[in-house]
C-alpha positions as a printed NumPy array, in Angstrom:
array([[ 41.016,  73.062, -21.588],
       [ 39.542,  75.391, -24.304],
       [ 41.587,  76.045, -27.452],
       [ 40.245,  78.937, -29.456],
       [ 43.494,  79.605, -31.145],
       [ 43.512,  77.111, -33.952],
       [ 43.283,  78.296, -37.535],
       [ 40.459,  80.737, -38.425],
       [ 38.397,  79.831, -35.352],
       [ 40.424,  82.451, -33.384],
       [ 38.911,  84.525, -30.766],
       [ 40.67 ,  87.808, -30.339],
       [ 40.512,  89.342, -26.72 ],
       [ 41.37 ,  93.008, -26.155],
       [ 44.436,  93.692, -24.16 ],
       [ 42.938,  96.607, -22.2  ],
       [ 44.149,  95.739, -18.917],
       [ 47.577,  94.166, -19.953],
       [ 49.463,  97.336, -18.753],
       [ 47.805,  97.418, -15.423],
       [ 48.651,  93.631, -14.958],
       [ 52.229,  93.976, -15.777],
       [ 52.713,  97.117, -13.625],
       [ 51.201,  95.129, -10.655],
       [ 53.603,  92.156, -11.481],
       [ 56.458,  94.576, -11.38 ],
       [ 55.477,  96.374,  -8.25 ],
       [ 55.538,  93.096,  -6.545],
       [ 59.104,  92.11 ,  -7.645],
       [ 58.158,  90.152, -10.905],
       [ 59.661,  90.526, -14.261],
       [ 57.002,  91.675, -16.869],
       [ 59.415,  90.867, -19.67 ],
       [ 59.232,  87.278, -18.533],
       [ 55.56 ,  87.192, -18.288],
       [ 55.294,  88.42 , -21.881],
       [ 57.912,  86.037, -23.309],
       [ 55.837,  83.106, -21.761],
       [ 53.108,  84.279, -24.256],
       [ 55.424,  84.871, -27.15 ],
       [ 55.084,  88.662, -26.928],
       [ 57.361,  91.566, -26.547],
       [ 57.342,  94.742, -24.465],
       [ 56.209,  96.637, -27.596],
       [ 53.165,  94.83 , -27.332],
       [ 52.022,  96.781, -24.248],
       [ 52.709, 100.189, -25.944],
       [ 50.151,  99.512, -28.562],
       [ 46.574, 100.948, -27.541],
       [ 44.887,  98.393, -30.03 ],
       [ 46.646,  95.298, -28.784],
       [ 44.606,  92.086, -29.251],
       [ 45.384,  88.762, -27.633],
       [ 44.608,  85.21 , -28.716],
       [ 43.03 ,  83.054, -26.069],
       [ 46.341,  81.034, -25.81 ],
       [ 48.267,  84.326, -25.196],
       [ 45.732,  85.605, -22.831],
       [ 45.794,  82.442, -20.721],
       [ 49.726,  82.31 , -20.743],
       [ 49.904,  85.964, -19.559],
       [ 47.642,  85.426, -16.545],
       [ 49.152,  82.067, -15.606],
       [ 52.775,  83.22 , -15.781],
       [ 51.947,  86.507, -13.936],
       [ 50.386,  84.318, -10.988],
       [ 53.543,  82.153, -11.191],
       [ 56.064,  84.901, -11.357],
       [ 55.005,  86.507,  -8.088],
       [ 53.671,  83.189,  -6.535],
       [ 50.164,  84.963,  -6.038],
       [ 47.133,  82.833,  -6.728],
       [ 44.861,  85.585,  -5.484],
       [ 46.316,  88.003,  -8.234],
       [ 42.87 ,  88.708,  -9.751],
       [ 41.594,  90.304,  -6.45 ],
       [ 44.594,  92.532,  -6.375],
       [ 44.321,  93.511, -10.028],
       [ 40.616,  94.256,  -9.693],
       [ 41.342,  96.661,  -6.943],
       [ 43.895,  98.502,  -9.109],
       [ 41.364,  99.291, -11.967],
       [ 39.799, 102.708, -11.447],
       [ 36.751, 103.803, -13.465],
       [ 38.873, 105.468, -15.975],
       [ 40.935, 102.499, -16.72 ],
       [ 37.799, 101.043, -18.346],
       [ 37.983, 103.496, -21.154],
       [ 34.849, 104.539, -22.888],
       [ 32.715, 102.041, -20.867],
       [ 33.923, 103.691, -17.654],
       [ 33.383, 107.061, -18.687],
       [ 29.884, 106.378, -20.057],
       [ 29.003, 104.569, -16.965],
       [ 29.964, 107.644, -14.872],
       [ 27.711, 109.862, -17.036],
       [ 24.747, 107.725, -16.419],
       [ 21.584, 109.227, -14.59 ],
       [ 21.625, 106.764, -11.754],
       [ 22.848, 103.307, -10.528],
       [ 20.311, 101.466, -12.664],
       [ 21.11 , 103.193, -15.936],
       [ 24.813, 102.549, -15.166],
       [ 24.338,  98.846, -14.556],
       [ 22.256,  98.479, -17.714],
       [ 25.091, 100.166, -19.619],
       [ 27.647,  97.883, -18.132],
       [ 25.507,  94.804, -19.025],
       [ 25.142,  96.173, -22.687],
       [ 28.68 ,  96.672, -23.273],
       [ 30.688,  94.346, -21.217],
       [ 31.979,  92.656, -24.346],
       [ 34.116,  95.672, -25.324],
       [ 36.221,  95.151, -22.11 ],
       [ 35.612,  91.544, -21.1  ],
       [ 34.366,  89.48 , -24.047],
       [ 34.672,  86.135, -22.243],
       [ 32.08 ,  87.235, -19.703],
       [ 28.415,  88.195, -19.83 ],
       [ 26.619,  90.439, -17.164],
       [ 22.874,  90.398, -16.789],
       [ 20.388,  91.928, -14.347],
       [ 17.548,  90.35 , -12.724],
       [ 15.254,  91.798, -10.009],
       [ 13.073,  89.826,  -7.438],
       [ 11.201,  91.771,  -4.94 ],
       [ 13.542,  94.017,  -3.057],
       [ 16.825,  92.442,  -4.339],
       [ 18.656,  93.025,  -7.614],
       [ 20.857,  90.289,  -8.939],
       [ 23.912,  91.016, -11.27 ],
       [ 24.515,  87.51 , -12.737],
       [ 27.942,  86.916, -14.327],
       [ 28.112,  84.271, -16.99 ],
       [ 31.273,  82.722, -18.273],
       [ 30.9  ,  82.542, -22.096],
       [ 33.987,  80.091, -22.453],
       [ 35.474,  77.574, -20.033],
       [ 38.206,  79.48 , -18.476],
       [ 40.075,  76.541, -17.144],
       [ 42.943,  77.469, -14.935],
       [ 42.447,  81.25 , -15.174],
       [ 38.926,  81.068, -13.971],
       [ 39.415,  82.364, -10.492],
       [ 41.608,  85.103, -11.827],
       [ 38.969,  86.533, -14.521],
       [ 36.028,  86.216, -12.333],
       [ 37.578,  87.803,  -9.228],
       [ 39.164,  90.541, -11.304],
       [ 35.712,  91.392, -12.709],
       [ 33.839,  91.105,  -9.558],
       [ 36.275,  93.461,  -7.637],
       [ 36.255,  95.955, -10.644],
       [ 32.427,  95.965, -10.856],
       [ 31.851,  96.584,  -7.228],
       [ 34.29 ,  99.57 ,  -7.357],
       [ 32.548, 100.973, -10.355],
       [ 29.032, 100.803,  -8.737],
       [ 30.497, 102.183,  -5.64 ],
       [ 31.986, 105.115,  -7.514],
       [ 28.949, 105.864,  -9.603],
       [ 26.675, 105.964,  -6.725],
       [ 28.849, 108.307,  -4.786],
       [ 29.874, 105.705,  -2.345],
       [ 26.391, 105.196,  -1.171],
       [ 25.369, 101.72 ,  -2.546],
       [ 25.539,  98.698,  -0.315],
       [ 26.667,  95.342,  -1.55 ],
       [ 24.603,  92.807,   0.313],
       [ 26.093,  89.503,  -0.815],
       [ 28.345,  87.765,  -3.316],
       [ 27.961,  84.204,  -4.818],
       [ 30.678,  82.441,  -6.728],
       [ 30.072,  79.257,  -8.719],
       [ 33.583,  77.848,  -8.024],
       [ 34.783,  76.063,  -4.908],
       [ 36.142,  78.058,  -1.901],
       [ 39.773,  78.834,  -2.622],
       [ 42.619,  78.421,  -0.094],
       [ 42.912,  82.16 ,   0.147],
       [ 39.094,  82.711,   0.797],
       [ 39.806,  84.771,   3.97 ],
       [ 41.376,  87.499,   1.719],
       [ 37.921,  88.196,   0.249],
       [ 37.058,  90.183,   3.412],
       [ 39.551,  92.787,   2.417],
       [ 37.86 ,  93.271,  -0.993],
       [ 34.11 ,  92.878,  -0.371],
       [ 32.372,  94.338,   2.574],
       [ 29.652,  91.578,   2.708],
       [ 28.874,  87.868,   3.05 ],
       [ 30.65 ,  85.801,   0.395],
       [ 29.483,  82.28 ,  -0.52 ],
       [ 31.158,  79.76 ,  -2.76 ],
       [ 30.019,  76.585,  -4.729],
       [ 26.826,  78.31 ,  -5.719],
       [ 24.802,  77.872,  -8.826],
       [ 26.153,  80.877, -10.378],
       [ 28.399,  84.068,  -9.9  ],
       [ 26.218,  86.91 ,  -8.769],
       [ 26.405,  90.232,  -6.955],
       [ 23.402,  91.167,  -4.918],
       [ 22.259,  94.502,  -3.929],
       [ 19.06 ,  96.234,  -2.781],
       [ 16.543,  97.36 ,  -5.432],
       [ 16.332, 100.713,  -3.575],
       [ 19.911, 101.589,  -4.484],
       [ 18.983, 101.548,  -8.268],
       [ 17.644, 105.142,  -7.832],
       [ 20.976, 106.464,  -6.515],
       [ 21.981, 109.393,  -8.816],
       [ 25.403, 109.71 , -10.176],
       [ 27.16 , 112.835,  -9.152],
       [ 28.758, 112.832, -12.671],
       [ 25.501, 112.429, -14.608],
       [ 25.462, 114.146, -18.042],
       [ 22.948, 113.294, -20.674],
       [ 24.855, 114.775, -23.558],
       [ 28.125, 113.129, -22.746],
       [ 26.426, 109.869, -22.184],
       [ 24.59 , 109.923, -25.731],
       [ 28.005, 110.716, -27.422],
       [ 29.916, 107.984, -25.529],
       [ 27.166, 105.411, -26.241],
       [ 27.58 , 105.936, -29.893],
       [ 31.48 , 105.515, -29.477],
       [ 30.818, 102.265, -27.491],
       [ 28.553, 100.851, -30.361],
       [ 31.226, 101.536, -32.748],
       [ 33.955,  99.763, -30.688],
       [ 31.67 ,  96.847, -30.213],
       [ 31.232,  96.615, -33.969],
       [ 34.983,  96.853, -34.541],
       [ 35.566,  94.032, -32.059],
       [ 32.986,  91.888, -33.8  ],
       [ 34.473,  92.536, -37.088],
       [ 37.857,  91.126, -35.931],
       [ 36.342,  87.862, -34.859],
       [ 35.623,  84.674, -36.926],
       [ 32.044,  83.495, -37.343],
       [ 33.02 ,  80.455, -35.348],
       [ 34.415,  82.633, -32.554],
       [ 31.259,  84.744, -32.3  ],
       [ 29.198,  81.58 , -32.24 ],
       [ 31.281,  80.146, -29.326],
       [ 30.585,  83.323, -27.365],
       [ 26.892,  83.307, -28.142],
       [ 26.509,  79.705, -26.86 ],
       [ 27.707,  80.778, -23.53 ],
       [ 24.595,  82.844, -23.238],
       [ 22.189,  80.206, -24.019],
       [ 21.485,  78.395, -20.701],
       [ 19.144,  75.536, -21.117],
       [ 18.51 ,  76.213, -24.724],
       [ 20.647,  75.483, -27.805],
       [ 19.293,  77.607, -30.709],
       [ 18.76 ,  76.194, -34.186],
       [ 21.179,  77.207, -36.879],
       [ 18.248,  79.3  , -38.347],
       [ 18.019,  81.242, -35.205],
       [ 21.689,  81.679, -35.013],
       [ 21.741,  82.959, -38.628],
       [ 18.886,  85.386, -37.767],
       [ 21.002,  86.774, -34.898],
       [ 23.766,  87.487, -37.233],
       [ 21.405,  88.778, -39.981],
       [ 22.536,  86.077, -42.644],
       [ 20.801,  83.293, -44.164],
       [ 21.379,  79.721, -42.695],
       [ 22.852,  78.812, -46.018],
       [ 25.412,  81.537, -45.734],
       [ 26.268,  80.763, -42.122],
       [ 26.935,  77.129, -43.145],
       [ 29.084,  78.217, -45.984],
       [ 31.127,  80.575, -43.851],
       [ 31.532,  78.003, -41.126],
       [ 32.611,  75.483, -43.719],
       [ 35.305,  78.147, -44.933],
       [ 36.479,  78.349, -41.386],
       [ 36.878,  74.512, -41.37 ],
       [ 33.927,  73.753, -38.918],
       [ 30.179,  73.38 , -38.649],
       [ 27.59 ,  74.561, -36.369],
       [ 27.019,  71.115, -34.831],
       [ 30.702,  70.794, -34.219],
       [ 30.762,  74.104, -32.384],
       [ 27.805,  72.923, -30.228],
       [ 29.378,  69.481, -29.538],
       [ 32.746,  71.115, -28.621],
       [ 31.147,  73.811, -26.41 ],
       [ 29.024,  71.143, -24.5  ],
       [ 32.035,  68.84 , -24.044],
       [ 34.192,  71.642, -22.565],
       [ 31.534,  73.187, -20.378],
       [ 30.312,  69.858, -19.075],
       [ 34.019,  69.145, -17.976],
       [ 34.238,  72.506, -16.224],
       [ 30.873,  72.044, -14.506],
       [ 31.781,  68.67 , -13.183],
       [ 35.159,  69.651, -12.091],
       [ 34.609,  72.965, -10.514],
       [ 31.038,  73.05 ,  -9.236],
       [ 28.763,  70.971,  -7.056],
       [ 25.738,  71.258,  -9.477],
       [ 23.786,  67.947,  -9.855],
       [ 24.294,  66.109, -12.98 ],
       [ 20.766,  66.62 , -14.03 ],
       [ 21.09 ,  70.484, -13.64 ],
       [ 24.351,  70.421, -15.69 ],
       [ 22.483,  68.481, -18.456],
       [ 19.765,  71.293, -18.587],
       [ 22.355,  74.06 , -18.527],
       [ 23.947,  72.388, -21.665],
       [ 20.51 ,  72.188, -23.505],
       [ 19.67 ,  68.487, -22.863],
       [ 15.897,  67.976, -22.288],
       [ 16.665,  64.413, -21.014],
       [ 19.616,  63.909, -18.676],
       [ 19.993,  60.453, -20.071],
       [ 21.047,  61.977, -23.511],
       [ 23.726,  64.037, -21.632],
       [ 24.97 ,  60.977, -20.085],
       [ 25.311,  58.942, -23.391],
       [ 27.023,  61.957, -25.103],
       [ 29.48 ,  62.452, -22.239],
       [ 30.299,  58.737, -22.247],
       [ 30.955,  58.833, -26.064],
       [ 33.328,  61.739, -25.72 ],
       [ 35.075,  60.987, -22.385],
       [ 34.673,  57.159, -22.094],
       [ 33.096,  57.205, -18.547],
       [ 29.804,  58.492, -16.954],
       [ 29.622,  62.212, -15.735],
       [ 29.566,  61.198, -12.072],
       [ 32.579,  58.903, -12.571],
       [ 34.416,  61.847, -14.118],
       [ 33.564,  64.215, -11.263],
       [ 34.579,  61.57 ,  -8.688],
       [ 38.002,  60.959, -10.378],
       [ 38.583,  64.655, -10.701],
       [ 38.008,  65.192,  -7.003],
       [ 40.225,  62.145,  -6.086],
       [ 43.081,  63.728,  -8.334],
       [ 42.484,  67.036,  -6.395],
       [ 42.994,  65.506,  -3.053]])
């Protein structure tokens, strides 16, 4: 499990959808106050528009919400409750986009201001468009909830912006099929596959040209500037270590050097080392920690070959991954996977 709450390495997460989640819990007979209490929060927290949550609080709220109403598929239901206006500036700006392609590109650029633990990217191959969802942190026990909420909400946004004309062709999920998999049919009008290499939403390239009924160039320009300001404010809240943790999640197959990371944050490598030292860590410690946590998640929750996991974690030689994993966990990667599967059974 990832702990991003210790000391100055805190990662703060916006509490934008906290009210929506608690209202959903209450509507199904749960006690919102009890959910908040599990995370050490009061009901006054919900009333604040600028609420920020630590990873520990965020995780506790989601887990206690699912437990409170005994609903493991709560993420699917929450995603369906989020209208485009509940996404704030991001939703309004997306509505104002010229067409579906511009809307998707905008969501990809500013996903962080609503869901900083995730990254959305667009790839096009022939006549298909792939929207790939990447987890920037190991999400542990709340993985299904976070990914499912995002995918349902994303589908709803694209459907709305396209004037209900776009067609979702297929959904892939990297995690294994949940016990409630049949429920997906109520939320996604397409084929759904599990245990895939990545989370992705697939649509036709022809749909990118679908015009938004609410397109407004001037409004879009104004809202884009406000989204950029919101993104900067969020970044300023974070520790340097927290920002680097998120950045590592985007580097599939390639771990950047400290010089490259420093350039990304527009500081010298010397300054970056000093700031990390002040936060009680180092770049190599962050890389090692991220690799360890992601390796455990890949091995526990996916069917990816060990060699591919090694590549995703930036190891040119799978043997180096095996040695590093054995140093940290005491057993080989495949043994770890086999033990986890035995425990699950």
